[in-house]
VEXGU-561596 format. One record per atom (N, C-alpha, C): residue in three letters; chain; atom name; x, y, z. Coordinates in steps of 0.1 Angstrom, whole numbers, plus 5000, padded with zeros to 4 digits. Atoms other than C-alpha are relative to their C-alpha. Layout:
REM VEXGU-561596
mardo|lumti|pakol|u|v|w
ALA|A|CA|X|Y|Z
...
END
This chain:
REM VEXGU-561596
mardo|lumti|pakol|u|v|w
MET|A|N|4997|4987|4994
MET|A|CA|7353|9349|1043
MET|A|C|4989|5004|5009
ARG|A|N|5011|4997|4990
ARG|A|CA|7335|9361|1074
ARG|A|C|4994|5014|4996
PRO|A|N|5007|4987|5003
PRO|A|CA|7310|9390|1071
PRO|A|C|5008|5012|5006
PRO|A|N|4993|4988|4994
PRO|A|CA|7325|9425|1076
PRO|A|C|4993|5004|5013
GLU|A|N|5005|4996|4987
GLU|A|CA|7321|9438|1111
GLU|A|C|4996|5015|5000
SER|A|N|5002|4986|5000
SER|A|CA|7322|9475|1102
SER|A|C|5007|5006|4988
GLU|A|N|4993|4994|5011
GLU|A|CA|7333|9500|1076
GLU|A|C|5015|5001|5004
SER|A|N|4986|4998|4996
SER|A|CA|7365|9506|1096
SER|A|C|5008|4986|4999
PHE|A|N|4995|5013|5002
PHE|A|CA|7371|9468|1096
PHE|A|C|5004|4997|4985
LEU|A|N|4997|5002|5014
LEU|A|CA|7369|9467|1058
LEU|A|C|5012|5009|4995
LEU|A|N|4989|4991|5004
LEU|A|CA|7393|9497|1055
LEU|A|C|5013|4994|5005
LEU|A|N|4988|5006|4995
LEU|A|CA|7418|9480|1078
LEU|A|C|5004|4988|4992
GLU|A|N|4997|5012|5008
GLU|A|CA|7416|9448|1057
GLU|A|C|5007|5005|4987
LYS|A|N|4994|4996|5012
LYS|A|CA|7425|9468|1026
LYS|A|C|5014|5006|5003
ILE|A|N|4987|4995|4997
ILE|A|CA|7454|9486|1043
ILE|A|C|5009|4988|5003
ARG|A|N|4992|5011|4997
ARG|A|CA|7467|9453|1056
ARG|A|C|5004|4993|4987
GLU|A|N|4997|5007|5013
GLU|A|CA|7465|9438|1021
GLU|A|C|5011|5008|4993
GLN|A|N|4990|4992|5007
GLN|A|CA|7485|9467|1006
GLN|A|C|5014|5000|5007
VAL|A|N|4987|5000|4993
VAL|A|CA|7512|9467|1033
VAL|A|C|5006|4986|4998
THR|A|N|4995|5013|5003
THR|A|CA|7515|9429|1028
THR|A|C|5006|4999|4986
LEU|A|N|4994|5000|5013
LEU|A|CA|7520|9434|0991
LEU|A|C|5012|5008|4998
ALA|A|N|4988|4992|5000
ALA|A|CA|7545|9462|0996
ALA|A|C|5012|4992|5006
ARG|A|N|4989|5008|4993
ARG|A|CA|7565|9440|1020
ARG|A|C|5004|4988|4990
HIS|A|N|4996|5010|5009
HIS|A|CA|7564|9412|0994
HIS|A|C|5009|5005|4989
LEU|A|N|4991|4994|5010
LEU|A|CA|7578|9435|0967
LEU|A|C|5013|5004|5005
VAL|A|N|4987|4997|4994
VAL|A|CA|7605|9446|0990
VAL|A|C|5009|4988|5000
ALA|A|N|4993|5012|5000
ALA|A|CA|7615|9410|0994
ALA|A|C|5006|4996|4987
LEU|A|N|4995|5003|5014
LEU|A|CA|7620|9408|0956
LEU|A|C|5011|5008|4996
VAL|A|N|4990|4991|5004
VAL|A|CA|7645|9436|0955
VAL|A|C|5014|4993|5001
PRO|A|N|4987|5006|4999
PRO|A|CA|7680|9423|0946
PRO|A|C|5009|5009|5010
SER|A|N|4991|4992|4990
SER|A|CA|7705|9433|0974
SER|A|C|5010|5009|4993
SER|A|N|4991|4992|5007
SER|A|CA|7728|9446|0948
SER|A|C|4994|5012|4993
ALA|A|N|5006|4990|5008
ALA|A|CA|7703|9470|0934
ALA|A|C|4996|5013|5008
LEU|A|N|5005|4989|4992
LEU|A|CA|7697|9494|0963
LEU|A|C|5005|5014|4996
GLU|A|N|4995|4987|5005
GLU|A|CA|7718|9522|0947
GLU|A|C|4995|5003|4987
TRP|A|N|5005|4997|5014
TRP|A|CA|7701|9519|0914
TRP|A|C|4988|5009|4999
ARG|A|N|5012|4992|5004
ARG|A|CA|7677|9544|0899
ARG|A|C|4999|5000|4985
PRO|A|N|5002|5001|5014
PRO|A|CA|7661|9544|0865
PRO|A|C|5006|5012|4992
ALA|A|N|4997|4989|5009
ALA|A|CA|7674|9565|0836
ALA|A|C|4988|5007|4996
VAL|A|N|5012|4992|5004
VAL|A|CA|7652|9592|0823
VAL|A|C|5001|5003|4985
LEU|A|N|5000|4997|5014
LEU|A|CA|7643|9595|0786
LEU|A|C|4992|5013|4998
THR|A|N|5007|4987|5002
THR|A|CA|7635|9631|0777
THR|A|C|5001|5004|4985
PRO|A|N|5000|4995|5014
PRO|A|CA|7626|9646|0743
PRO|A|C|5009|5012|5000
SER|A|N|4991|4988|5001
SER|A|CA|7654|9671|0733
SER|A|C|4997|5008|4987
GLU|A|N|5002|4992|5013
GLU|A|CA|7642|9681|0698
GLU|A|C|4988|4994|4993
ILE|A|N|5011|5005|5008
ILE|A|CA|7610|9678|0678
ILE|A|C|5003|5003|4985
ASP|A|N|4996|4998|5014
ASP|A|CA|7618|9672|0641
ASP|A|C|4988|5003|4991
GLN|A|N|5012|4998|5008
GLN|A|CA|7583|9672|0628
GLN|A|C|4988|5002|5009
PRO|A|N|5012|4997|4991
PRO|A|CA|7551|9687|0643
PRO|A|C|4990|4989|4998
TYR|A|N|5011|5010|5001
TYR|A|CA|7521|9666|0650
TYR|A|C|4991|5004|4988
SER|A|N|5007|4997|5012
SER|A|CA|7501|9663|0618
SER|A|C|4986|4993|4999
GLY|A|N|5014|5005|5001
GLY|A|CA|7468|9648|0628
GLY|A|C|4999|4987|5008
PRO|A|N|5003|5013|4993
PRO|A|CA|7452|9617|0644
PRO|A|C|5008|4989|4994
GLY|A|N|4993|5012|5004
GLY|A|CA|7473|9586|0642
GLY|A|C|5014|5003|4994
GLN|A|N|4987|4996|5005
GLN|A|CA|7504|9606|0632
GLN|A|C|5009|5005|5012
PRO|A|N|4992|4995|4989
PRO|A|CA|7528|9607|0661
PRO|A|C|5011|5009|4996
GLN|A|N|4989|4991|5002
GLN|A|CA|7555|9633|0664
GLN|A|C|5013|4992|4999
ASN|A|N|4987|5006|5001
ASN|A|CA|7590|9623|0653
ASN|A|C|5009|5008|5009
ARG|A|N|4992|4993|4990
ARG|A|CA|7614|9631|0681
ARG|A|C|5014|4994|5001
THR|A|N|4988|5006|4995
THR|A|CA|7650|9627|0689
THR|A|C|5001|5002|5015
SER|A|N|5000|5000|4985
SER|A|CA|7656|9619|0725
SER|A|C|5014|4997|5005
ARG|A|N|4987|5004|4993
ARG|A|CA|7685|9616|0749
ARG|A|C|4996|4994|5013
VAL|A|N|5002|5007|4987
VAL|A|CA|7688|9594|0779
VAL|A|C|5009|5006|5011
ILE|A|N|4992|4995|4989
ILE|A|CA|7699|9609|0812
ILE|A|C|5003|4988|5008
GLU|A|N|4996|5013|4994
GLU|A|CA|7719|9581|0827
GLU|A|C|4998|5001|5015
PRO|A|N|5002|5001|4986
PRO|A|CA|7712|9570|0863
PRO|A|C|5014|5002|5007
THR|A|N|4988|4999|4992
THR|A|CA|7737|9580|0890
THR|A|C|4997|4994|5013
THR|A|N|5002|5006|4987
THR|A|CA|7743|9565|0923
THR|A|C|5006|5007|5012
ALA|A|N|4994|4993|4989
ALA|A|CA|7761|9591|0943
ALA|A|C|4995|5014|5001
GLY|A|N|5003|4986|4998
GLY|A|CA|7754|9625|0957
GLY|A|C|4985|5004|5000
SER|A|N|5014|4997|5000
SER|A|CA|7716|9622|0958
SER|A|C|4995|5003|5014
SER|A|N|5006|4997|4987
SER|A|CA|7694|9635|0985
SER|A|C|4991|4989|5004
SER|A|N|5009|5010|4995
SER|A|CA|7675|9612|1008
SER|A|C|4986|5005|5001
ASN|A|N|5013|4995|4999
ASN|A|CA|7645|9635|1006
ASN|A|C|4993|4998|4987
PRO|A|N|5007|5003|5013
PRO|A|CA|7620|9622|0980
PRO|A|C|4994|5012|4993
ASP|A|N|5006|4988|5006
ASP|A|CA|7607|9657|0974
ASP|A|C|5011|5009|4993
GLU|A|N|4990|4992|5007
GLU|A|CA|7641|9670|0962
GLU|A|C|5000|4997|4985
SER|A|N|5001|5002|5014
SER|A|CA|7644|9675|0925
SER|A|C|5013|4996|4993
ASP|A|N|4988|5004|5005
ASP|A|CA|7680|9664|0921
ASP|A|C|4998|4987|4992
ASN|A|N|5001|5012|5008
ASN|A|CA|7685|9636|0895
ASN|A|C|4986|4998|4995
ASN|A|N|5014|5000|5006
ASN|A|CA|7651|9645|0880
ASN|A|C|4990|4994|5009
GLY|A|N|5010|5004|4990
GLY|A|CA|7633|9636|0912
GLY|A|C|4999|4985|5001
LEU|A|N|5001|5014|4999
LEU|A|CA|7640|9599|0908
LEU|A|C|5008|4994|5011
LEU|A|N|4994|5006|4988
LEU|A|CA|7648|9579|0939
LEU|A|C|5008|4988|4996
ARG|A|N|4994|5013|5000
ARG|A|CA|7673|9552|0943
ARG|A|C|4991|4990|5006
VAL|A|N|5008|5010|4994
VAL|A|CA|7658|9519|0953
VAL|A|C|5000|5001|5015
GLY|A|N|5000|4999|4985
GLY|A|CA|7670|9523|0989
GLY|A|C|4993|5012|5005
ASP|A|N|5008|4988|4996
ASP|A|CA|7655|9558|0990
ASP|A|C|4985|4997|5000
LEU|A|N|5014|5003|5001
LEU|A|CA|7622|9544|0978
LEU|A|C|4995|4991|5011
LEU|A|N|5004|5009|4989
LEU|A|CA|7622|9517|1005
LEU|A|C|4998|5009|5013
GLY|A|N|5001|4991|4988
GLY|A|CA|7627|9545|1031
GLY|A|C|4987|5008|4999
HIS|A|N|5012|4993|5001
HIS|A|CA|7598|9564|1016
HIS|A|C|4988|4992|5002
LEU|A|N|5011|5009|4997
LEU|A|CA|7575|9534|1017
LEU|A|C|4997|5000|5015
LEU|A|N|5002|4999|4985
LEU|A|CA|7581|9535|1055
LEU|A|C|4993|5013|5004
ASP|A|N|5007|4988|4997
ASP|A|CA|7570|9571|1055
ASP|A|C|4985|4999|4996
CYS|A|N|5014|5002|5004
CYS|A|CA|7538|9561|1036
CYS|A|C|4992|4993|5011
VAL|A|N|5007|5008|4990
VAL|A|CA|7529|9535|1063
VAL|A|C|5000|5008|5013
ALA|A|N|5000|4993|4987
ALA|A|CA|7540|9557|1092
ALA|A|C|4989|5011|5000
GLY|A|N|5011|4991|5000
GLY|A|CA|7514|9582|1080
GLY|A|C|4987|4995|5006
PHE|A|N|5012|5005|4994
PHE|A|CA|7486|9559|1090
PHE|A|C|5001|5001|5016
CYS|A|N|4998|4999|4986
CYS|A|CA|7501|9557|1125
CYS|A|C|4998|5014|5006
ALA|A|N|5001|4986|4996
ALA|A|CA|7504|9595|1128
ALA|A|C|4985|5004|5001
LEU|A|N|5014|4996|5001
LEU|A|CA|7467|9599|1118
LEU|A|C|4992|4993|5011
LEU|A|N|5008|5007|4990
LEU|A|CA|7454|9572|1141
LEU|A|C|5004|5005|5014
TYR|A|N|4996|4993|4987
TYR|A|CA|7474|9588|1170
TYR|A|C|4992|5013|5002
SER|A|N|5007|4987|4998
SER|A|CA|7458|9622|1163
SER|A|C|4985|4998|5003
ILE|A|N|5014|5002|4997
ILE|A|CA|7424|9606|1167
ILE|A|C|4998|4996|5014
ASN|A|N|5001|5005|4986
ASN|A|CA|7430|9589|1200
ASN|A|C|5014|5002|5007
LYS|A|N|4987|4997|4994
LYS|A|CA|7460|9606|1216
LYS|A|C|5001|4994|5014
ASP|A|N|4999|5005|4986
ASP|A|CA|7452|9595|1252
ASP|A|C|5002|4985|5000
ARG|A|N|4999|5014|5000
ARG|A|CA|7447|9558|1244
ARG|A|C|5013|4995|4992
LEU|A|N|4989|5004|5008
LEU|A|CA|7476|9557|1219
LEU|A|C|5012|5009|5002
SER|A|N|4989|4991|4997
SER|A|CA|7501|9579|1237
SER|A|C|5014|4994|4997
HIS|A|N|4988|5007|5002
HIS|A|CA|7528|9553|1233
HIS|A|C|5004|5001|4985
PHE|A|N|4996|4998|5014
PHE|A|CA|7527|9560|1195
PHE|A|C|5010|5011|4998
GLU|A|N|4990|4989|5001
GLU|A|CA|7549|9590|1203
GLU|A|C|5014|4995|4997
ARG|A|N|4987|5006|5002
ARG|A|CA|7579|9567|1202
ARG|A|C|5003|4999|4985
LEU|A|N|4998|5001|5015
LEU|A|CA|7574|9564|1164
LEU|A|C|5006|5012|4994
ARG|A|N|4994|4988|5006
ARG|A|CA|7584|9600|1159
ARG|A|C|5015|4999|4999
GLY|A|N|4985|5001|5000
GLY|A|CA|7620|9590|1166
GLY|A|C|5005|4990|4990
MET|A|N|4996|5010|5009
MET|A|CA|7621|9563|1140
MET|A|C|5002|5006|4986
PRO|A|N|4996|4993|5013
PRO|A|CA|7638|9573|1107
PRO|A|C|4990|4995|4989
VAL|A|N|5007|5002|5013
VAL|A|CA|7618|9575|1074
VAL|A|C|5006|5008|4990
ASN|A|N|4995|4993|5011
ASN|A|CA|7626|9588|1040
ASN|A|C|5016|5000|5000
HIS|A|N|4985|5001|5000
HIS|A|CA|7662|9576|1045
HIS|A|C|5003|4989|4990
PHE|A|N|4995|5011|5009
PHE|A|CA|7683|9552|1024
PHE|A|C|4999|4987|5009
CYS|A|N|5004|5011|4992
CYS|A|CA|7669|9519|1037
CYS|A|C|5004|4987|4994
GLY|A|N|4997|5013|5005
GLY|A|CA|7680|9483|1034
GLY|A|C|4988|4991|4999
ILE|A|N|5011|5009|5002
ILE|A|CA|7658|9454|1025
ILE|A|C|4994|4994|5013
GLU|A|N|5005|5006|4988
GLU|A|CA|7656|9437|1059
GLU|A|C|4994|5010|5009
GLU|A|N|5005|4989|4992
GLU|A|CA|7651|9470|1077
GLU|A|C|4986|5003|4995
ALA|A|N|5013|4996|5005
ALA|A|CA|7622|9479|1054
ALA|A|C|4990|4989|5003
ARG|A|N|5010|5011|4998
ARG|A|CA|7605|9445|1058
ARG|A|C|4996|5000|5015
SER|A|N|5003|5000|4986
SER|A|CA|7608|9445|1096
SER|A|C|4992|5012|5005
ARG|A|N|5007|4987|4996
ARG|A|CA|7597|9481|1099
ARG|A|C|4986|5000|4995
LEU|A|N|5013|5001|5005
LEU|A|CA|7567|9475|1077
LEU|A|C|4991|4991|5009
ASP|A|N|5007|5008|4990
ASP|A|CA|7557|9447|1101
ASP|A|C|4997|5007|5013
GLU|A|N|5002|4993|4987
GLU|A|CA|7562|9469|1131
GLU|A|C|4989|5011|4998
TYR|A|N|5010|4989|5002
TYR|A|CA|7541|9498|1116
TYR|A|C|4986|4993|4999
MET|A|N|5013|5007|5001
MET|A|CA|7514|9473|1107
MET|A|C|4994|4996|5013
ALA|A|N|5005|5004|4987
ALA|A|CA|7511|9461|1143
ALA|A|C|4994|5013|5007
TYR|A|N|5006|4987|4994
TYR|A|CA|7506|9498|1154
TYR|A|C|4987|5004|4993
ILE|A|N|5013|4997|5007
ILE|A|CA|7480|9503|1127
ILE|A|C|4989|4991|5005
GLU|A|N|5010|5009|4995
GLU|A|CA|7461|9472|1139
GLU|A|C|4995|5005|5014
GLU|A|N|5004|4995|4987
GLU|A|CA|7462|9486|1174
GLU|A|C|4992|5013|4999
GLY|A|N|5007|4987|5002
GLY|A|CA|7451|9521|1162
GLY|A|C|4985|4998|4996
PHE|A|N|5014|5003|5004
PHE|A|CA|7421|9506|1144
PHE|A|C|4991|4994|5010
ALA|A|N|5008|5006|4989
ALA|A|CA|7411|9487|1175
ALA|A|C|4993|5010|5008
CYS|A|N|5006|4988|4993
CYS|A|CA|7404|9521|1190
CYS|A|C|4991|5008|4992
LEU|A|N|5008|4992|5009
LEU|A|CA|7385|9534|1160
LEU|A|C|4986|4995|4999
GLU|A|N|5015|5003|5002
GLU|A|CA|7347|9534|1158
GLU|A|C|4996|5006|4987
ASP|A|N|5005|4994|5012
ASP|A|CA|7328|9540|1126
ASP|A|C|4997|5014|5000
PRO|A|N|5002|4985|5000
PRO|A|CA|7316|9574|1137
PRO|A|C|5012|5009|4999
ASP|A|N|4987|4992|5001
ASP|A|CA|7352|9585|1140
ASP|A|C|5004|5003|4986
LEU|A|N|4996|4998|5014
LEU|A|CA|7356|9582|1103
LEU|A|C|4995|5014|4994
CYS|A|N|5006|4987|5005
CYS|A|CA|7335|9614|1099
CYS|A|C|5006|5012|5008
LYS|A|N|4994|4989|4992
LYS|A|CA|7355|9634|1125
LYS|A|C|5010|5008|4991
LEU|A|N|4991|4991|5007
LEU|A|CA|7374|9664|1112
LEU|A|C|5014|5001|5007
ILE|A|N|4986|4999|4994
ILE|A|CA|7412|9664|1118
ILE|A|C|5008|5011|4992
PRO|A|N|4992|4989|5007
PRO|A|CA|7432|9696|1111
PRO|A|C|5013|4994|4994
THR|A|N|4988|5004|5006
THR|A|CA|7461|9691|1087
THR|A|C|5008|5013|4996
VAL|A|N|4992|4989|5004
VAL|A|CA|7489|9713|1075
VAL|A|C|4994|5007|4987
PHE|A|N|5006|4995|5013
PHE|A|CA|7471|9717|1041
PHE|A|C|4986|5005|5002
VAL|A|N|5014|4996|4998
VAL|A|CA|7436|9721|1055
VAL|A|C|4998|5002|5015
PRO|A|N|5001|4998|4985
PRO|A|CA|7437|9737|1090
PRO|A|C|4986|4998|5006
GLU|A|N|5014|5002|4995
GLU|A|CA|7399|9736|1093
GLU|A|C|4996|4985|5002
GLY|A|N|5002|5015|4998
GLY|A|CA|7401|9698|1091
GLY|A|C|4994|4993|4989
GLU|A|N|5006|5009|5010
GLU|A|CA|7393|9670|1068
GLU|A|C|4995|4987|5007
PRO|A|N|5005|5012|4993
PRO|A|CA|7373|9638|1076
PRO|A|C|5011|4989|5001
VAL|A|N|4990|5011|4998
VAL|A|CA|7393|9609|1090
VAL|A|C|5000|4990|4988
LEU|A|N|5001|5010|5011
LEU|A|CA|7381|9586|1062
LEU|A|C|5007|5006|4988
THR|A|N|4993|4994|5012
THR|A|CA|7394|9611|1035
THR|A|C|5015|4999|5002
LEU|A|N|4985|5000|4997
LEU|A|CA|7428|9612|1052
LEU|A|C|5005|4986|5000
LEU|A|N|4996|5014|5001
LEU|A|CA|7430|9574|1056
LEU|A|C|5001|4996|4985
LEU|A|N|5000|5003|5014
LEU|A|CA|7421|9570|1019
LEU|A|C|5012|5007|4993
GLY|A|N|4989|4993|5006
GLY|A|CA|7447|9596|1010
GLY|A|C|5013|4993|5003
ASN|A|N|4989|5007|4996
ASN|A|CA|7473|9577|1030
ASN|A|C|5001|4986|4992
LEU|A|N|5000|5012|5007
LEU|A|CA|7463|9545|1013
LEU|A|C|5004|5002|4985
GLU|A|N|4997|4996|5014
GLU|A|CA|7465|9561|0978
GLU|A|C|5015|5002|4999
HIS|A|N|4986|4997|5000
HIS|A|CA|7500|9573|0987
HIS|A|C|5008|4987|5001
LEU|A|N|4993|5013|4999
LEU|A|CA|7511|9538|0997
LEU|A|C|4999|4992|4987
ILE|A|N|5002|5008|5012
ILE|A|CA|7496|9522|0966
ILE|A|C|5009|5006|4989
ASN|A|N|4992|4994|5011
ASN|A|CA|7513|9547|0943
ASN|A|C|5015|4997|5001
HIS|A|N|4985|5003|4999
HIS|A|CA|7548|9541|0957
HIS|A|C|5002|4985|5000
LYS|A|N|4998|5014|5002
LYS|A|CA|7542|9504|0959
LYS|A|C|5001|4997|4985
PHE|A|N|5000|5001|5015
PHE|A|CA|7535|9506|0921
PHE|A|C|5014|5005|4995
GLN|A|N|4987|4995|5004
GLN|A|CA|7567|9526|0917
GLN|A|C|5011|4990|5002
LEU|A|N|4990|5011|4997
LEU|A|CA|7587|9498|0934
LEU|A|C|4998|4989|4990
PHE|A|N|5003|5011|5010
PHE|A|CA|7570|9473|0911
PHE|A|C|5006|5003|4986
ILE|A|N|4994|4996|5013
ILE|A|CA|7581|9493|0880
ILE|A|C|5015|4999|5001
TYR|A|N|4986|5001|4998
TYR|A|CA|7616|9495|0894
TYR|A|C|5005|4986|4998
LEU|A|N|4996|5014|5001
LEU|A|CA|7617|9457|0898
LEU|A|C|4999|4995|4986
ARG|A|N|5001|5004|5014
ARG|A|CA|7605|9452|0862
ARG|A|C|5012|5005|4992
LEU|A|N|4988|4994|5008
LEU|A|CA|7632|9476|0849
LEU|A|C|5013|4993|5004
LEU|A|N|4988|5007|4995
LEU|A|CA|7658|9457|0870
LEU|A|C|5000|4985|4994
GLY|A|N|5000|5013|5006
GLY|A|CA|7647|9425|0852
GLY|A|C|4995|4989|5010
VAL|A|N|5006|5010|4990
VAL|A|CA|7630|9409|0883
VAL|A|C|4987|4994|4994
ASN|A|N|5012|5007|5006
ASN|A|CA|7603|9384|0873
ASN|A|C|4988|5003|5010
ALA|A|N|5012|4996|4992
ALA|A|CA|7574|9403|0890
ALA|A|C|4988|5002|4991
GLY|A|N|5012|4999|5009
GLY|A|CA|7539|9402|0876
GLY|A|C|4987|5004|5008
THR|A|N|5013|4996|4994
THR|A|CA|7502|9408|0884
THR|A|C|4998|4994|5014
LYS|A|N|5003|5007|4987
LYS|A|CA|7501|9383|0913
LYS|A|C|5009|5007|5011
ASP|A|N|4992|4993|4990
ASP|A|CA|7529|9403|0930
ASP|A|C|4995|5014|5003
LEU|A|N|5005|4986|4999
LEU|A|CA|7512|9437|0925
LEU|A|C|4986|5001|5006
TYR|A|N|5014|5000|4995
TYR|A|CA|7476|9428|0933
TYR|A|C|4997|4988|5008
ARG|A|N|5005|5012|4993
ARG|A|CA|7458|9405|0957
ARG|A|C|4989|4994|4991
ILE|A|N|5010|5007|5008
ILE|A|CA|7439|9381|0934
ILE|A|C|4990|4994|5009
ARG|A|N|5011|5004|4991
ARG|A|CA|7405|9376|0950
ARG|A|C|4999|4985|4999
GLY|A|N|5002|5015|4999
GLY|A|CA|7401|9340|0962
GLY|A|C|5013|4993|5001
ALA|A|N|4987|5007|4999
ALA|A|CA|7438|9333|0961
ALA|A|C|5007|5004|5013
ALA|A|N|4992|4996|4988
ALA|A|CA|7463|9333|0990
ALA|A|C|5009|5011|4997
PRO|A|N|4991|4989|5002
PRO|A|CA|7485|9363|0995
PRO|A|C|5013|4994|4994
PRO|A|N|4988|5005|5006
PRO|A|CA|7518|9361|0975
PRO|A|C|5010|4995|5010
GLY|A|N|4990|5005|4991
GLY|A|CA|7545|9340|0991
GLY|A|C|5013|5008|4998
GLU|A|N|4987|4993|5000
GLU|A|CA|7580|9352|0998
GLU|A|C|5011|4989|4998
END
């Protein structure tokens, strides 16, 4: 492994790693499972109160069965207990990665003016497997280009956001985007396990010293 060139180089390497892993997990999705969403197990009655350490509560529970129709494509909607179908989750993964592009554009609008075309590309929609894989590749190419314009001092620049109008450091925002991607990548991993797909640690993590997972 060659020595790191800069802090931004190291951050790009981690983002690239996680996008690659997300793309790999997408490739494991059975084509017949796009409409699937997990059932929800919710406690409906507590028969016996908690009685001390090591004594779990006895509960009766009911299962809310998964449905496949009538759901919103907006991951923030609370219909169906907020659980996405697999296809919706793939569309949201695109939104996670598009967030890096939007941030990088906000830092270098003049040099990255062509990033504007990304605004017209759908995210958070019901997405197929091949579309998700190709779009992840496309966004990653834009991310690489955006980081080529990024200098380490830029990581401390303040960028206004909807939630913090006075601005937050670029590094904080990039790490937030990375956390968002990793969380939903793990969600897809859990979906795959529930669907009976043979996915394990090597599919979820990059094992240091090993090659990236194959497809």
